[in-house]
C-alpha positions, 0 to 999 in steps of 0.5 A: 500500500502506497504511503502505508504508515509504519512506526519503527520503535527502537530498543533501549540504549540505542535509537532510531538509527538502529533501523537503518539496515532494515530500511535499506531493504524495505519497500520505498513506498512505505511511510516510515516514522522513526522517532528516538524514544525519550532519553535516547539520542535526539531525545536525550534532553527528555528523560525516559520516565515510564512506558506510560510517558513514552506511549502517550508521546507515540499516541500524539505522534500517530495522531499528528503524522498518520492519516490512517491506522499504522503498522507498528514494529518494535524491538525489545523495549520498543516491542513492549511499547508497540504491544502497549500502544496496540492494546490501548489505541487500536484506533491508531494501530491496525497491526503490530510486530513485536520483536523480542518483547519481554512479557515475563517479569524478571526475578529480583528486579530490585537487585538487577536495578541496584547492580545496574545503578552501580555500573551505569557510568560504564556506558559512557566509557568508550572502551566499555561501550565498544564491548557492549556494541558487539553484544548488541550486534551493532554493525561497524557502520553504526558504531559511531551512532551507538557510541554517541547514544551511549554517551548521552543516556542518563542514569535516570533514563537507564534505570527507568527504562530497564525497570519498566522493561524487566517488570513488563507483563501482558497489558490489559487490552492486548487480548482484545486487540482486533488487528494483525499481530506478529511475534518474533524471537530469536532461537538463540535468545534466553529462554524467558524471551521465547517464553515471553513470545509464547505468553503474548501469543496465548493472550492473543490467539489470532496472533502469529508466533515465529522463532527465528533460527540463527538469531539472538537478541538482535534480529533487526541488526543480525538479519535485516534482509530476512526481517524486511521480507517477513514484514513485506509478507505480513503487510501484504506487499 
């Protein structure tokens, strides 16, 4: 569909630039909306406070920029926001693709956040950030973008975003979402991530679930060509 609005939501600790490899393979007729979430890169001046805050901003974006209901594609933190947005505003979202969305709360979240708070400053050190980039499958051509983004993410944003992420559960309204839903996870991801995809699938029986071989927690960067093709099929292109 020409000018089909597609909202791309990045993961935590990165920004809209993470979608560049995917965009290179997407149909040019799509109208892509690629924001930086609060606290990240171009939006670093506005701290990430909660999923509620982020979803409210995304609702405003769609109300302003999308003349018709949008397809929303989210990765990790962005996938949780995509699910929330679809659950709350099916008038704005007619389909959602959630890639690696945690929907099973992590055990001992206070301990996780305490450890994160104690080490948060490391992300601003280039050597540590370069090591993290490898873990996140950041390609060489996007390394400078990652280093820039890492250096500007505040401790408050990091703790708020991760705190929301590790406590996330299937939201009220998801089971009633009438649109198309595609749930993806990498076969190499941790067990709880695949379990999360299955949990979201059970809550919305008409959704599709696919476990992608050869990928860990980084599908959009590990295999953007495959993901673009899968999204084209999902969008009916």
